[in-house]
N, C-alpha and C positions, 0 to 999 in steps of 0.2 A: 752600807749599800748594796744591793745588788749590781754587779759589775753586769752592764748592758751586753746583749749577743752581738757578737758581729756582726756590722754590714755586708750583706752580700754585694759585690760590683762585678759591673759589666764593662768589658771595655770594647766598645763599638766602633771597627775600625772599617775602612774601602776606599776604593778610587773616589777622586773626585767623581762628583755627578752621581754617583752607584746609587744615589737613595737614600743616604743616611739621613739629611735635612727633614725630608717628608717624615720619616721614621720617627724622630725626634720629636718634629712640631706634634707627631700625633700620641709621642707619649706625655707632650706636656699640655694637651689640648682635651683629649679626649677623656668621658667618664668610665674608668678603668677599675678606681676605687682603689688603687696601689698608692703610696708615698713615696714617689722618686724622687731623687736629686739628679737632676742632668748637669753633669760639668761639659762646658763647650772650650775644649783647649786649645788655644789659639786661635786666631779669627782666620777664614779662610777666603775665597770669593762669595762661594755658597754662604751664608750665615743663615743661621734663625730665623723666621720672620722678624724685620724691623720693628714692627708694634711691639712683638715681645720682647726685644733687648733693643738698650740702651747701649750703642756702641762708646766704651768707656774704656781710658787706659786703667781704672784700677779694679780690682774685682767687684763684679756686681752682682747682687741677687737678687733675682723675682720671685715673687709668690704666685702662682698660678690659681684660679678658682678653682680647680678641680683637685689641690692637695699636692700639686709636684711642685718641684721648687727649680729655676735656672740658674746655674752659678757659670759666669762666665771666667776666663783665669787666662791673662796673658802670662805665660814664664813658669812659676814653680809650681806643679800637682800637688806636691806633697806640702807645701803651704794650703793650698784650697783646701785639700783633704782634711787637713790636722784641721781650721779654722772650721769647717762645716760641723766635724766632729767634738769640738768644743761648742759651738753652740746649739748642738743638739743635746748634749749635754746638760746645759744649762737651761735648756727646754724653750730655747728663744725659737728653733727649728724644727719640725717635724719631718720624719721621713725614717722611711727603712732599707731604702737599697737605694745605687748609684749606678747610674751610667755614666759612663766619659767616652766622651767622642774627640777621636784622634783625627786631626785634618788629610784631607786627600791624601799627601805624599809620605805622612807619617810611618816610622818603625815601632809597631807595638810592642817591640820585645823591652825597650826601656821600660815602658810606662807599666808592663807585668811585671817587670823586675824589685818596683817600686814596692808591691806590695809585701816581699820577702824580704827585702834588705833595709827598709826604713822602719827601728820599731815604734814609732807614733804611729805610723800609719799599718802595720800588722798588731797593735793595741787595739784596734777599732774597724776595720775591714776585712773582708774575706775575698780574694777574688775569686769572681765564680768562673767568669770564660771571658775569652775571647772570642767575638763573634764579629765576622768580616762577609760586608756587602760586596758583591760581584755584578756588575752593569753587565746583563747577559750579550748586550750588542755592541760593546765597546771593551770588554776583557782579554780576547787575543792579544790585540795590539798592544793593550797596557803592559801584558805579561811580558810579550816580545821586547818591550821600550823599556820597563821600570821591573830594575830589581826589587824595589818596594813594592810593589804591586805582587810580586812572588812570595814575598816576606809574608805580607798581609796575610795570604793565604794558607802559608806554611805553619804560622801561629796560630790559625784560628782550630777553634773547638767545635764552632759551626760556621758552614756558609750558607748564606741567602742567596739567590739568584733573583737580582730583579729584572725587570724589563723582558721578558721572555718572550711576551705578545710581540716585540721588535727582530726575532729572528726564527730561522726556519728549523725544523727538528733536528736535521742533519748538524746544524750548526752548535745547536745546544746540545745534544750528544757527544759533538767532539769537545766542547769546551769541556762538560762534567768529565770527561776520561782526563783530561790534562788536570783540573782540580785534582782529581785522585790519585793522581802520578807523584802532584807535590804534595798534598795532604792524604791519606786514604783514611785518617783517624776523626775525619770533620766530616757529621753527616751534613746532606746538601739539602736545603730546601728551597723549592721558588715561592717567591713571597709577591703578591701584589701588595706594596705598601702603603696604599690605602687601607688594606684592610690586615694586615699580616698581624696573628694573635701575638700577643706580648710573650705568651709562651713560649713561640722560637725564637726569644730574645733572654729570657731573664731563667735563671733556675735551672740551668745546664750542668751546674758543677764538671765543668771541665778541669779544675785544679784538685778536685777531692782525691787523697789518694784510696781508690779502690780498685775494686779486682776486674771491673769491666774495662775489656781494651778492644772495642769493637775498631775491628780495623774491615773498609769497604771489600765485601768476596770481589768483589767485579776489579779492583786492584790487583789481588791476588793471581785470579786467573785470566787476566788479562797478562800480566807478566809473566805469568807461566807459560802460556803460548807462546810470548817473543824470547823467554829464556831458549826454548825447545825448538828455535827455528821453524814456529808454525807447522812443526809436525803434530798431526792431530791423532795420528796413530799412537803417542807416546804411552807407555805404560804407567799410569801413575799408581797403580798397586805398592810398589818398591818406594811411595814417595817419602816413608818415614824414616827408610834406612839412612838416608844421609841428612844431613842438615837444609832443609828448605829455606832461601833466602831469594827476595824476590827484589832486585831492582834491577834493571835492563838498562842497557847502553842505548839510549834512541838514535843515536848517531846511525847507526846501521838499518834502522827501522823507516823505508821509505814512507810510508804513512807519513809520521811525525818528523822527518828531517828538518822542518823547519821550528819547530819548537821544543829543543832539547832545554828545559829550563836548568839553570843554576841550581834551585833550589828544588830538592827532589827527597824521594821518602824509600827507604827499603824495612825490608823485616827480615829479622831472626828467629829462626823455632826451631827447638829441638824437645825430644822427648827423654832423653838424658837430662840426670841432674846436675846442678852447677856445683861448683867446690866452694866454700861462702868466699872464705880468704881470697882466693885467686880473682874471684869475680870484682870481690871490693876494691881489689889493690888497680884491675884492669880498668873498670869502670872510672875510677879516682884516676888515673891517667888518661883516660880520653877525653874525660870531661876540661880537664888543665890543659892539653894539648890542642883541643877540638872546640873546646864549650863557645869560642865566639861564633861560631860557626853553627854552631849547632842549636836548632831554634826552639824544638821542642822533640822530648823522647818519652816513652813510657814502655812499662814491660809489667809481664804477670809471670813471676819466676819459679821454678820448681829447685829449690834448693834440695842439696845432698843433705838427707837427716831430719830436715823440718817436715814436719805435719799439715803445715796450711801453707796458702801461697803466700808470696814476700811480693810487695808491690813497689814499684819506685816510677819516678816521671823526674823529667826536669824541662828549666828555661834555661839554655846557655848554661853557667858554673854550676848553678843553682839543682842541686838534686835535692828529693827526699825521699824514704823510704819508710815500709810498713808493712805489720805483720796482716797479710788479708784472712779471709775466710778460709776452712780447711776446702781441700779439694770433694766437688761432687760425685756422688755416689756412682752417675753414668757420664763421667768425664773422664778424658784422659791427661793424666797430667802432665803438663809439656809445660815449656818457658815459649813465650811469644811477648817479642818487642819491636818496637817500632821507631825508628830513629828518622827525624827529619832535620835537614840541615842542608849547606850550601858547601856544595862539590867536596861531599864528605868522602873520603877515602874508604868505598865499603869493603874491599877486600882487605883490608887494615881491620875492620870492625870486624867481621866476618870471622877471619882466621884468628884472632885475638880472641873472642867470644868461643870458638870452638875450644882452645885452647884451655879455658876454663870450667869445661864439663868434666866431669867425675871420669 
C-alpha cells in the first residue's frame, strides 16, 4: 500500500470575538472546492453556528455539503486526530487538510508540540502553521491584560487583523508596531472575514525547515532607531563590524512605556561564521534552560567550513535543524536568528552566541 501523504494542519488561534468563528463558518460552508476537516477544540461561548453543530459531550462529526467535515472535541486532541486519520485511512471520511481551532484563551504551544511529540499524530499529520486572528479594536487592551494574547501573537506564523474598519489609521499603525515587536517573523494581513481568501490561512509552511527567514524590516529599523537613542545622524556604514542585535528596553521609550510586553523578539546577526561544536552545545543549553520561555525561534546560519546554509527552528524545547541551499552568488553569507520568548535575557543569548563565532 502507498503510504498516504501527510495531512497539512493549521492551528487557528486568537482572542475571543476576534472573528475565528466567522472564518470557520465560511470554511465549512463556502464552495471552495477543498476538503477540510475543522476540529473545534473545547467549547467556548462563541460556537460555530448551532445549526451546524449539536452540542454533545461525545466527539461529533458532521459532514458539510461542500465536502468539509466538522469535528467537535472536548478533551483530547490526540485522540481526535488519530480517530480522524483512522477513518480517513478506512475510506469512511475524505479530507486532505485540517484546521484546529483553539478557543479564546488557549495557549497554542501545547497544541503545536503535539505534532512533534506524539508519534501517531506525526505519522499522519504535518503542522503547517499557527495563524492568529487579532481584533483591531480590542487587541491593545487584550495584550495589556492577558499574557495568553501575547503568546498567541508570539507563536504565529501569520497574523490576520480583523475589524480594521472600527479603528482609525493611527491606532492600527500603533497595533501593527506592537505586533511586530512581539513577533517580527509573522507577516500581517488585514482581512475582512466575510471574504478572506483561504490562501491567507492555508499552506503557509511556517514550520518547514527552509532558509526563508523573513523578518519584518520595520522591526529592525524601528529598533535601530530606538537603540541609537533617536540619533538619526548615526553612521550605519560601520553596521557590520559589530554583531547587530535588536530588541530594546521599551521602558525607557516614552512613546510605548505603557505597552512593554513580556513576550517579545530579538534578532542576532553576524557575518562571522559559527564554530559548529560550540554553537551546538550553546543552543542545546539555551533550550534546556529557557525552553519553556522560548515560544518560537528560527535561524539561517553561516557555519565554519560549510558551503551550504544551515537552518534551524524550534518550539519550546523541541528543535530541528537541516542543511539548506548554497549561498547565492549575490548574497553576503551571514547568520540571522530570531528568538521570540517571555522575558528572555537577551544579553545572555547575544554574548553566548558571540562566543560561538569563529
